[in-house]
KOLZAZA-423913 format. One record per residue (C-alpha): x, y, z; residue in three letters; residue number from 0. Coordinates in pm, 1 decimal, m for minus. Each point is the difference from the previous one (the first is absolute). Layout:
! residues N
{u=X | v=Y | w=Z | residu=Ala | num=NUM}
...
END
This chain:
! residues 317
{u=m4149.2 | v=46.1 | w=3963.3 | residu=Unk | num=0}
{u=125.1 | v=m352.3 | w=61.1 | residu=Unk | num=1}
{u=372.6 | v=m74.6 | w=m51.5 | residu=Unk | num=2}
{u=m82.1 | v=m256.0 | w=m268.8 | residu=Unk | num=3}
{u=m187.6 | v=265.5 | w=m194.9 | residu=Unk | num=4}
{u=292.6 | v=241.4 | w=30.3 | residu=Unk | num=5}
{u=238.4 | v=m268.7 | w=m121.9 | residu=Unk | num=6}
{u=m230.5 | v=m76.9 | w=m291.8 | residu=Unk | num=7}
{u=m15.9 | v=365.5 | w=m97.3 | residu=Unk | num=8}
{u=378.3 | v=31.1 | w=34.4 | residu=Unk | num=9}
{u=47.1 | v=m311.9 | w=m210.0 | residu=Unk | num=10}
{u=m224.6 | v=135.1 | w=m273.7 | residu=Unk | num=11}
{u=190.0 | v=329.1 | w=5.3 | residu=Unk | num=12}
{u=334.3 | v=m178.5 | w=m28.9 | residu=Unk | num=13}
{u=m124.8 | v=m215.9 | w=m285.5 | residu=Unk | num=14}
{u=m131.7 | v=310.3 | w=m170.1 | residu=Unk | num=15}
{u=335.4 | v=172.5 | w=39.9 | residu=Unk | num=16}
{u=180.5 | v=m301.4 | w=m149.9 | residu=Unk | num=17}
{u=m250.1 | v=m5.5 | w=m286.0 | residu=Unk | num=18}
{u=65.8 | v=365.9 | w=m74.0 | residu=Unk | num=19}
{u=373.7 | v=m62.1 | w=23.3 | residu=Unk | num=20}
{u=m33.5 | v=m289.4 | w=m242.6 | residu=Unk | num=21}
{u=m189.4 | v=212.6 | w=m250.1 | residu=Unk | num=22}
{u=264.2 | v=274.5 | w=29.1 | residu=Unk | num=23}
{u=291.2 | v=m240.7 | w=m37.6 | residu=Unk | num=24}
{u=m146.9 | v=m251.6 | w=m245.3 | residu=Unk | num=25}
{u=212.9 | v=m11.7 | w=m315.2 | residu=Unk | num=26}
{u=m86.3 | v=m292.6 | w=m228.0 | residu=Unk | num=27}
{u=212.2 | v=m110.0 | w=m293.8 | residu=Unk | num=28}
{u=m45.0 | v=192.5 | w=m322.8 | residu=Unk | num=29}
{u=m43.6 | v=m187.7 | w=m330.3 | residu=Unk | num=30}
{u=311.2 | v=5.2 | w=m214.4 | residu=Unk | num=31}
{u=m189.7 | v=101.8 | w=m312.8 | residu=Unk | num=32}
{u=m115.9 | v=314.6 | w=180.1 | residu=Unk | num=33}
{u=353.8 | v=82.2 | w=109.8 | residu=Unk | num=34}
{u=141.0 | v=m70.7 | w=m345.3 | residu=Unk | num=35}
{u=m251.0 | v=244.9 | w=m146.7 | residu=Unk | num=36}
{u=157.1 | v=269.2 | w=217.6 | residu=Unk | num=37}
{u=367.4 | v=m96.4 | w=18.4 | residu=Unk | num=38}
{u=88.7 | v=m226.0 | w=m294.7 | residu=Unk | num=39}
{u=137.1 | v=207.5 | w=m285.7 | residu=Unk | num=40}
{u=m10.6 | v=m272.9 | w=m266.0 | residu=Unk | num=41}
{u=m97.6 | v=m366.6 | w=m11.5 | residu=Unk | num=42}
{u=347.9 | v=m94.6 | w=m121.3 | residu=Unk | num=43}
{u=143.7 | v=127.3 | w=330.0 | residu=Unk | num=44}
{u=m126.7 | v=m321.8 | w=162.5 | residu=Unk | num=45}
{u=253.8 | v=m273.0 | w=m75.7 | residu=Unk | num=46}
{u=125.3 | v=m327.5 | w=145.9 | residu=Unk | num=47}
{u=351.3 | v=m13.5 | w=140.3 | residu=Unk | num=48}
{u=152.3 | v=m306.3 | w=168.1 | residu=Unk | num=49}
{u=m346.2 | v=m150.2 | w=31.4 | residu=Unk | num=50}
{u=m149.1 | v=307.2 | w=169.4 | residu=Unk | num=51}
{u=m244.2 | v=250.1 | w=m154.3 | residu=Unk | num=52}
{u=161.9 | v=344.0 | w=22.3 | residu=Unk | num=53}
{u=m103.7 | v=357.1 | w=m67.6 | residu=Unk | num=54}
{u=295.5 | v=152.2 | w=m188.8 | residu=Unk | num=55}
{u=54.1 | v=338.3 | w=m162.0 | residu=Unk | num=56}
{u=283.7 | v=37.8 | w=m248.0 | residu=Unk | num=57}
{u=57.7 | v=356.0 | w=m126.0 | residu=Unk | num=58}
{u=263.2 | v=193.5 | w=m186.9 | residu=Unk | num=59}
{u=229.4 | v=m91.1 | w=m289.6 | residu=Unk | num=60}
{u=74.5 | v=m373.9 | w=m13.0 | residu=Unk | num=61}
{u=368.2 | v=60.1 | w=m73.4 | residu=Unk | num=62}
{u=49.9 | v=257.2 | w=277.7 | residu=Unk | num=63}
{u=172.3 | v=m82.1 | w=332.5 | residu=Unk | num=64}
{u=m241.8 | v=m214.3 | w=198.5 | residu=Unk | num=65}
{u=m133.4 | v=71.6 | w=347.4 | residu=Unk | num=66}
{u=m205.9 | v=m248.0 | w=201.5 | residu=Unk | num=67}
{u=m205.8 | v=148.7 | w=283.6 | residu=Unk | num=68}
{u=m123.4 | v=m209.0 | w=295.8 | residu=Unk | num=69}
{u=m259.0 | v=141.7 | w=239.5 | residu=Unk | num=70}
{u=m28.7 | v=m48.9 | w=375.7 | residu=Unk | num=71}
{u=m229.3 | v=m201.7 | w=226.8 | residu=Unk | num=72}
{u=m369.8 | v=70.2 | w=m56.2 | residu=Unk | num=73}
{u=75.1 | v=229.6 | w=m292.2 | residu=Unk | num=74}
{u=m11.1 | v=m37.3 | w=m378.7 | residu=Unk | num=75}
{u=178.9 | v=107.4 | w=m316.0 | residu=Unk | num=76}
{u=m203.1 | v=322.5 | w=11.9 | residu=Unk | num=77}
{u=226.5 | v=131.0 | w=276.4 | residu=Unk | num=78}
{u=255.2 | v=68.5 | w=m278.0 | residu=Unk | num=79}
{u=m242.6 | v=184.2 | w=m229.4 | residu=Unk | num=80}
{u=164.4 | v=343.0 | w=m2.9 | residu=Unk | num=81}
{u=351.1 | v=m141.3 | w=m17.9 | residu=Unk | num=82}
{u=m92.2 | v=m240.2 | w=m280.9 | residu=Unk | num=83}
{u=m158.2 | v=272.8 | w=m209.8 | residu=Unk | num=84}
{u=316.7 | v=207.7 | w=16.0 | residu=Unk | num=85}
{u=254.6 | v=m281.8 | w=m28.9 | residu=Unk | num=86}
{u=m171.4 | v=m163.9 | w=m298.5 | residu=Unk | num=87}
{u=112.6 | v=293.0 | w=m216.5 | residu=Unk | num=88}
{u=351.6 | v=m145.9 | w=m17.1 | residu=Unk | num=89}
{u=m12.0 | v=m334.9 | w=182.4 | residu=Unk | num=90}
{u=m189.2 | v=m322.4 | w=m34.9 | residu=Unk | num=91}
{u=m204.8 | v=m9.5 | w=319.9 | residu=Unk | num=92}
{u=m144.7 | v=m332.9 | w=113.4 | residu=Unk | num=93}
{u=m209.5 | v=m17.7 | w=314.9 | residu=Unk | num=94}
{u=m222.4 | v=m276.3 | w=126.2 | residu=Unk | num=95}
{u=m234.7 | v=m94.1 | w=281.1 | residu=Unk | num=96}
{u=141.1 | v=m275.6 | w=218.5 | residu=Unk | num=97}
{u=m232.1 | v=m303.5 | w=16.8 | residu=Unk | num=98}
{u=m297.2 | v=76.3 | w=222.2 | residu=Unk | num=99}
{u=61.6 | v=376.3 | w=m18.8 | residu=Unk | num=100}
{u=m160.2 | v=263.2 | w=m218.8 | residu=Unk | num=101}
{u=m167.5 | v=m168.8 | w=m294.2 | residu=Unk | num=102}
{u=215.8 | v=m314.5 | w=14.4 | residu=Unk | num=103}
{u=m208.0 | v=m291.1 | w=135.4 | residu=Unk | num=104}
{u=140.1 | v=m221.6 | w=277.2 | residu=Unk | num=105}
{u=287.2 | v=m227.9 | w=m100.5 | residu=Unk | num=106}
{u=m137.8 | v=m342.8 | w=m104.0 | residu=Unk | num=107}
{u=302.0 | v=m161.4 | w=167.2 | residu=Unk | num=108}
{u=m93.0 | v=151.5 | w=335.5 | residu=Unk | num=109}
{u=359.1 | v=121.6 | w=38.2 | residu=Unk | num=110}
{u=85.0 | v=358.3 | w=96.4 | residu=Unk | num=111}
{u=356.2 | v=m39.1 | w=125.9 | residu=Unk | num=112}
{u=295.8 | v=198.4 | w=m134.5 | residu=Unk | num=113}
{u=135.9 | v=m290.0 | w=m205.7 | residu=Unk | num=114}
{u=m330.8 | v=m18.6 | w=m184.4 | residu=Unk | num=115}
{u=16.2 | v=376.2 | w=m67.4 | residu=Unk | num=116}
{u=354.8 | v=m38.3 | w=m136.5 | residu=Unk | num=117}
{u=m113.6 | v=m278.1 | w=m233.4 | residu=Unk | num=118}
{u=m289.6 | v=214.9 | w=m122.8 | residu=Unk | num=119}
{u=231.4 | v=295.1 | w=m64.6 | residu=Unk | num=120}
{u=240.9 | v=m228.7 | w=m184.2 | residu=Unk | num=121}
{u=m280.9 | v=m136.2 | w=m217.4 | residu=Unk | num=122}
{u=m142.0 | v=347.4 | w=m64.7 | residu=Unk | num=123}
{u=335.6 | v=118.0 | w=m132.8 | residu=Unk | num=124}
{u=20.2 | v=m306.2 | w=m223.7 | residu=Unk | num=125}
{u=m352.5 | v=57.6 | w=m128.5 | residu=Unk | num=126}
{u=82.3 | v=363.1 | w=m81.9 | residu=Unk | num=127}
{u=325.8 | v=m88.5 | w=m172.0 | residu=Unk | num=128}
{u=222.5 | v=168.1 | w=259.3 | residu=Unk | num=129}
{u=339.2 | v=m131.2 | w=102.9 | residu=Unk | num=130}
{u=65.4 | v=280.5 | w=248.9 | residu=Unk | num=131}
{u=m181.9 | v=289.9 | w=161.2 | residu=Unk | num=132}
{u=17.1 | v=256.6 | w=275.3 | residu=Unk | num=133}
{u=m223.6 | v=m129.1 | w=279.1 | residu=Unk | num=134}
{u=m186.2 | v=251.9 | w=214.6 | residu=Unk | num=135}
{u=m196.2 | v=m101.7 | w=310.0 | residu=Unk | num=136}
{u=m180.9 | v=161.1 | w=289.8 | residu=Unk | num=137}
{u=m25.9 | v=m163.4 | w=344.9 | residu=Unk | num=138}
{u=m90.1 | v=m366.8 | w=m64.9 | residu=Unk | num=139}
{u=87.4 | v=67.4 | w=m363.9 | residu=Unk | num=140}
{u=338.3 | v=130.4 | w=112.5 | residu=Unk | num=141}
{u=69.7 | v=m326.3 | w=181.9 | residu=Unk | num=142}
{u=m96.8 | v=m197.8 | w=m307.8 | residu=Unk | num=143}
{u=223.1 | v=226.1 | w=m211.7 | residu=Unk | num=144}
{u=317.2 | v=m45.4 | w=204.3 | residu=Unk | num=145}
{u=m61.3 | v=m369.1 | w=49.6 | residu=Unk | num=146}
{u=m43.2 | v=m33.5 | w=m377.3 | residu=Unk | num=147}
{u=328.4 | v=184.5 | w=m55.6 | residu=Unk | num=148}
{u=176.3 | v=m234.0 | w=243.5 | residu=Unk | num=149}
{u=m149.6 | v=m311.7 | w=m162.4 | residu=Unk | num=150}
{u=28.5 | v=116.2 | w=m363.5 | residu=Unk | num=151}
{u=300.4 | v=235.4 | w=m12.7 | residu=Unk | num=152}
{u=18.6 | v=m29.4 | w=m378.9 | residu=Unk | num=153}
{u=m352.2 | v=144.1 | w=m43.0 | residu=Unk | num=154}
{u=m10.0 | v=302.3 | w=232.7 | residu=Unk | num=155}
{u=200.5 | v=280.3 | w=m157.5 | residu=Unk | num=156}
{u=m79.9 | v=249.6 | w=274.9 | residu=Unk | num=157}
{u=m226.1 | v=25.1 | w=303.9 | residu=Unk | num=158}
{u=m222.2 | v=271.3 | w=142.0 | residu=Unk | num=159}
{u=m120.5 | v=m92.0 | w=347.7 | residu=Unk | num=160}
{u=m269.0 | v=225.6 | w=145.9 | residu=Unk | num=161}
{u=m46.6 | v=m56.6 | w=374.2 | residu=Unk | num=162}
{u=88.2 | v=m367.1 | w=m55.3 | residu=Unk | num=163}
{u=m103.4 | v=m277.0 | w=235.0 | residu=Unk | num=164}
{u=235.7 | v=m281.0 | w=98.0 | residu=Unk | num=165}
{u=148.9 | v=43.4 | w=346.0 | residu=Unk | num=166}
{u=m176.2 | v=m160.6 | w=292.8 | residu=Unk | num=167}
{u=m230.0 | v=206.0 | w=218.9 | residu=Unk | num=168}
{u=m257.7 | v=m58.7 | w=270.7 | residu=Unk | num=169}
{u=m209.5 | v=m300.2 | w=m105.7 | residu=Unk | num=170}
{u=216.1 | v=m81.9 | w=m304.5 | residu=Unk | num=171}
{u=312.5 | v=m199.2 | w=83.2 | residu=Unk | num=172}
{u=253.0 | v=m178.7 | w=m217.9 | residu=Unk | num=173}
{u=m95.4 | v=m356.5 | w=m77.3 | residu=Unk | num=174}
{u=m338.5 | v=17.6 | w=175.0 | residu=Unk | num=175}
{u=m351.5 | v=26.3 | w=m135.4 | residu=Unk | num=176}
{u=m174.6 | v=298.1 | w=161.8 | residu=Unk | num=177}
{u=m288.2 | v=m50.6 | w=239.2 | residu=Unk | num=178}
{u=m307.0 | v=147.6 | w=m169.5 | residu=Unk | num=179}
{u=m259.9 | v=104.2 | w=260.1 | residu=Unk | num=180}
{u=m331.6 | v=m182.7 | w=m54.6 | residu=Unk | num=181}
{u=m182.0 | v=334.4 | w=2.3 | residu=Unk | num=182}
{u=174.0 | v=82.9 | w=m328.9 | residu=Unk | num=183}
{u=m220.4 | v=m260.1 | w=m165.2 | residu=Unk | num=184}
{u=m296.0 | v=228.8 | w=63.1 | residu=Unk | num=185}
{u=151.8 | v=232.9 | w=m260.5 | residu=Unk | num=186}
{u=m143.7 | v=m232.8 | w=m264.4 | residu=Unk | num=187}
{u=m346.7 | v=123.1 | w=92.3 | residu=Unk | num=188}
{u=36.3 | v=314.6 | w=210.7 | residu=Unk | num=189}
{u=205.7 | v=291.4 | w=m127.3 | residu=Unk | num=190}
{u=m133.5 | v=348.7 | w=76.0 | residu=Unk | num=191}
{u=101.7 | v=264.9 | w=m248.6 | residu=Unk | num=192}
{u=122.2 | v=214.1 | w=291.4 | residu=Unk | num=193}
{u=238.6 | v=m278.0 | w=104.6 | residu=Unk | num=194}
{u=123.6 | v=m29.4 | w=m357.7 | residu=Unk | num=195}
{u=57.8 | v=376.1 | w=m14.0 | residu=Unk | num=196}
{u=205.7 | v=m9.3 | w=320.1 | residu=Unk | num=197}
{u=203.3 | v=m294.2 | w=m130.7 | residu=Unk | num=198}
{u=80.4 | v=158.6 | w=m336.6 | residu=Unk | num=199}
{u=60.9 | v=344.1 | w=152.4 | residu=Unk | num=200}
{u=258.3 | v=m150.8 | w=235.1 | residu=Unk | num=201}
{u=218.6 | v=m46.4 | w=m307.2 | residu=Unk | num=202}
{u=2.9 | v=373.4 | w=m69.7 | residu=Unk | num=203}
{u=220.5 | v=257.6 | w=165.2 | residu=Unk | num=204}
{u=m286.5 | v=245.2 | w=m45.0 | residu=Unk | num=205}
{u=m335.0 | v=m187.3 | w=16.6 | residu=Unk | num=206}
{u=m170.9 | v=301.0 | w=m159.5 | residu=Unk | num=207}
{u=161.3 | v=m105.2 | w=m328.8 | residu=Unk | num=208}
{u=m210.0 | v=m317.1 | w=m9.1 | residu=Unk | num=209}
{u=m275.9 | v=70.6 | w=m250.6 | residu=Unk | num=210}
{u=m347.8 | v=m152.1 | w=2.8 | residu=Unk | num=211}
{u=72.9 | v=m150.9 | w=m341.3 | residu=Unk | num=212}
{u=309.0 | v=m180.2 | w=130.0 | residu=Unk | num=213}
{u=m184.2 | v=m120.4 | w=309.6 | residu=Unk | num=214}
{u=m288.2 | v=m128.5 | w=m215.1 | residu=Unk | num=215}
{u=246.2 | v=m201.0 | w=m207.0 | residu=Unk | num=216}
{u=160.8 | v=m162.9 | w=302.6 | residu=Unk | num=217}
{u=m334.9 | v=m69.3 | w=163.4 | residu=Unk | num=218}
{u=m153.4 | v=m155.7 | w=m309.0 | residu=Unk | num=219}
{u=294.2 | v=m208.9 | w=m119.1 | residu=Unk | num=220}
{u=65.1 | v=m152.4 | w=341.6 | residu=Unk | num=221}
{u=m359.8 | v=m124.7 | w=m14.2 | residu=Unk | num=222}
{u=50.8 | v=m190.2 | w=m325.3 | residu=Unk | num=223}
{u=m116.4 | v=m359.8 | w=24.8 | residu=Unk | num=224}
{u=264.0 | v=m198.3 | w=188.3 | residu=Unk | num=225}
{u=233.3 | v=296.1 | w=52.6 | residu=Unk | num=226}
{u=m26.0 | v=24.6 | w=377.4 | residu=Unk | num=227}
{u=54.4 | v=m370.8 | w=53.3 | residu=Unk | num=228}
{u=302.3 | v=21.6 | w=m232.0 | residu=Unk | num=229}
{u=140.9 | v=288.0 | w=207.2 | residu=Unk | num=230}
{u=m42.5 | v=m205.1 | w=315.8 | residu=Unk | num=231}
{u=174.1 | v=m294.7 | w=m166.9 | residu=Unk | num=232}
{u=283.8 | v=224.8 | w=m116.8 | residu=Unk | num=233}
{u=46.7 | v=111.0 | w=361.4 | residu=Unk | num=234}
{u=m8.7 | v=m357.3 | w=131.1 | residu=Unk | num=235}
{u=260.4 | v=m104.5 | w=m258.0 | residu=Unk | num=236}
{u=238.0 | v=289.5 | w=64.8 | residu=Unk | num=237}
{u=305.9 | v=m172.6 | w=141.2 | residu=Unk | num=238}
{u=285.0 | v=248.9 | w=m6.3 | residu=Unk | num=239}
{u=352.4 | v=m105.8 | w=m82.8 | residu=Unk | num=240}
{u=290.1 | v=184.4 | w=160.1 | residu=Unk | num=241}
{u=110.9 | v=263.7 | w=m256.7 | residu=Unk | num=242}
{u=350.7 | v=24.5 | w=149.5 | residu=Unk | num=243}
{u=165.4 | v=m264.9 | w=m222.3 | residu=Unk | num=244}
{u=m209.0 | v=85.1 | w=m308.5 | residu=Unk | num=245}
{u=23.4 | v=377.1 | w=m36.8 | residu=Unk | num=246}
{u=383.1 | v=8.5 | w=m38.9 | residu=Unk | num=247}
{u=m32.7 | v=m229.1 | w=m303.5 | residu=Unk | num=248}
{u=m207.9 | v=255.3 | w=m191.0 | residu=Unk | num=249}
{u=232.1 | v=187.8 | w=m231.5 | residu=Unk | num=250}
{u=m270.3 | v=192.9 | w=m184.5 | residu=Unk | num=251}
{u=m0.9 | v=376.9 | w=58.1 | residu=Unk | num=252}
{u=m270.2 | v=66.0 | w=257.4 | residu=Unk | num=253}
{u=m197.7 | v=309.1 | w=91.5 | residu=Unk | num=254}
{u=m180.0 | v=5.5 | w=334.5 | residu=Unk | num=255}
{u=m288.6 | v=247.7 | w=16.4 | residu=Unk | num=256}
{u=m154.0 | v=59.7 | w=342.2 | residu=Unk | num=257}
{u=m245.2 | v=237.5 | w=158.8 | residu=Unk | num=258}
{u=125.8 | v=128.3 | w=334.0 | residu=Unk | num=259}
{u=m360.2 | v=m11.8 | w=126.0 | residu=Unk | num=260}
{u=m40.9 | v=m368.0 | w=m85.6 | residu=Unk | num=261}
{u=m207.9 | v=m141.1 | w=286.0 | residu=Unk | num=262}
{u=7.9 | v=m358.4 | w=m130.0 | residu=Unk | num=263}
{u=367.1 | v=m71.5 | w=m72.4 | residu=Unk | num=264}
{u=223.4 | v=261.9 | w=165.5 | residu=Unk | num=265}
{u=262.8 | v=180.7 | w=m201.4 | residu=Unk | num=266}
{u=258.6 | v=m118.8 | w=253.2 | residu=Unk | num=267}
{u=m14.2 | v=m335.6 | w=m183.2 | residu=Unk | num=268}
{u=172.9 | v=168.3 | w=m292.6 | residu=Unk | num=269}
{u=328.5 | v=m14.0 | w=188.8 | residu=Unk | num=270}
{u=m19.0 | v=m380.3 | w=2.5 | residu=Unk | num=271}
{u=m27.8 | v=m7.7 | w=m379.4 | residu=Unk | num=272}
{u=271.0 | v=261.0 | w=m50.3 | residu=Unk | num=273}
{u=233.9 | v=m193.5 | w=227.6 | residu=Unk | num=274}
{u=m47.5 | v=m328.7 | w=m182.6 | residu=Unk | num=275}
{u=m50.4 | v=82.7 | w=m369.0 | residu=Unk | num=276}
{u=317.2 | v=75.2 | w=m196.9 | residu=Unk | num=277}
{u=m151.7 | v=261.6 | w=m232.7 | residu=Unk | num=278}
{u=m292.4 | v=167.1 | w=176.5 | residu=Unk | num=279}
{u=m93.4 | v=360.5 | w=63.4 | residu=Unk | num=280}
{u=m288.2 | v=160.5 | w=187.7 | residu=Unk | num=281}
{u=m228.2 | v=289.2 | w=m85.6 | residu=Unk | num=282}
{u=m226.9 | v=103.6 | w=286.7 | residu=Unk | num=283}
{u=m316.4 | v=206.4 | w=m21.8 | residu=Unk | num=284}
{u=m49.5 | v=183.2 | w=326.1 | residu=Unk | num=285}
{u=m373.8 | v=65.0 | w=m33.9 | residu=Unk | num=286}
{u=m113.2 | v=m326.0 | w=m161.3 | residu=Unk | num=287}
{u=m105.7 | v=m339.8 | w=131.1 | residu=Unk | num=288}
{u=m0.9 | v=m364.9 | w=m103.5 | residu=Unk | num=289}
{u=m122.7 | v=43.7 | w=m358.5 | residu=Unk | num=290}
{u=184.4 | v=312.8 | w=m119.8 | residu=Unk | num=291}
{u=m50.5 | v=m81.2 | w=m368.5 | residu=Unk | num=292}
{u=m378.4 | v=2.9 | w=53.7 | residu=Unk | num=293}
{u=m14.2 | v=282.3 | w=252.7 | residu=Unk | num=294}
{u=218.1 | v=243.5 | w=m195.5 | residu=Unk | num=295}
{u=97.1 | v=m129.5 | w=m346.0 | residu=Unk | num=296}
{u=114.9 | v=341.2 | w=m119.3 | residu=Unk | num=297}
{u=242.6 | v=34.1 | w=290.7 | residu=Unk | num=298}
{u=145.0 | v=m349.5 | w=m29.8 | residu=Unk | num=299}
{u=29.4 | v=m48.2 | w=m377.1 | residu=Unk | num=300}
{u=304.6 | v=226.3 | w=m49.4 | residu=Unk | num=301}
{u=199.5 | v=m206.6 | w=249.8 | residu=Unk | num=302}
{u=m97.7 | v=m320.6 | w=m175.8 | residu=Unk | num=303}
{u=82.3 | v=137.4 | w=m342.9 | residu=Unk | num=304}
{u=336.1 | v=123.9 | w=121.0 | residu=Unk | num=305}
{u=85.3 | v=m349.8 | w=118.2 | residu=Unk | num=306}
{u=m123.7 | v=m168.9 | w=m316.7 | residu=Unk | num=307}
{u=212.7 | v=232.1 | w=m209.7 | residu=Unk | num=308}
{u=316.5 | v=m120.8 | w=171.3 | residu=Unk | num=309}
{u=m86.0 | v=m362.9 | w=80.3 | residu=Unk | num=310}
{u=94.9 | v=m280.5 | w=m233.6 | residu=Unk | num=311}
{u=m336.5 | v=0.3 | w=m175.6 | residu=Unk | num=312}
{u=m97.1 | v=m308.7 | w=m204.4 | residu=Unk | num=313}
{u=67.3 | v=20.2 | w=m366.7 | residu=Unk | num=314}
{u=309.9 | v=213.1 | w=51.2 | residu=Unk | num=315}
{u=248.8 | v=m279.3 | w=67.7 | residu=Unk | num=316}
END
């Protein structure tokens, strides 16, 4: 057989392999009406806050101490489901999807920086008639929570920071926009379910605890129209500020909750927070990972409730 024929056959085989790979990895956007049919509890949960359409759930007695829960990168308000169900018995529990996450469409302003998140949280509290609240955040949500407490000390009564982001790490440096690899843009079109499973499971201390139902939720909501581009924009706009001068100004009682098996933000970072915050304590969970409240809500709730019982909860001033 001539070399040109061999090369032609090889070329066809390679193209065929790429075609099969494309079929396996192809993950188009999902219509929002389809996702809302599965994940929107009530039409009134879609509201406008600070000019952005937000998916918000507000449960529990209106006059009870208020908790505001902020999810992490690529997640949604559903990550708090088990906690919210329990806490709403005696707290007002407000959770929301950050713009471009979950069921919240992309922010019309195109802004996804921390200052924009602080303004949205400020406006959400105003819209819900809250002067003060305990702010609870995981990962990215933890960074937004402590930055909110530093910027609005009169509004954050207490903080619960679960594996919070904020200190610089490889690829994320103070005062610099991160370099987003061009290949990440392919995520807008190609996202194999197996890759999504590996990504979500990396947040668990025991990946066997990740259920198919939870994986389905992550995989479907990240494919909402515009969501992946919004996540890329949020990454591009993540310019960290040095926490060292800010954390000592936060007087609110603070609980750090961290899984010792956190593979995304190591528990060693807790020492930085404890060394800088005037009223912070740490509870570690030896067998859990980056999202302990989702991985093991029954194991983590008692620690949270113990803290809330002693913190200066809103409404008790």
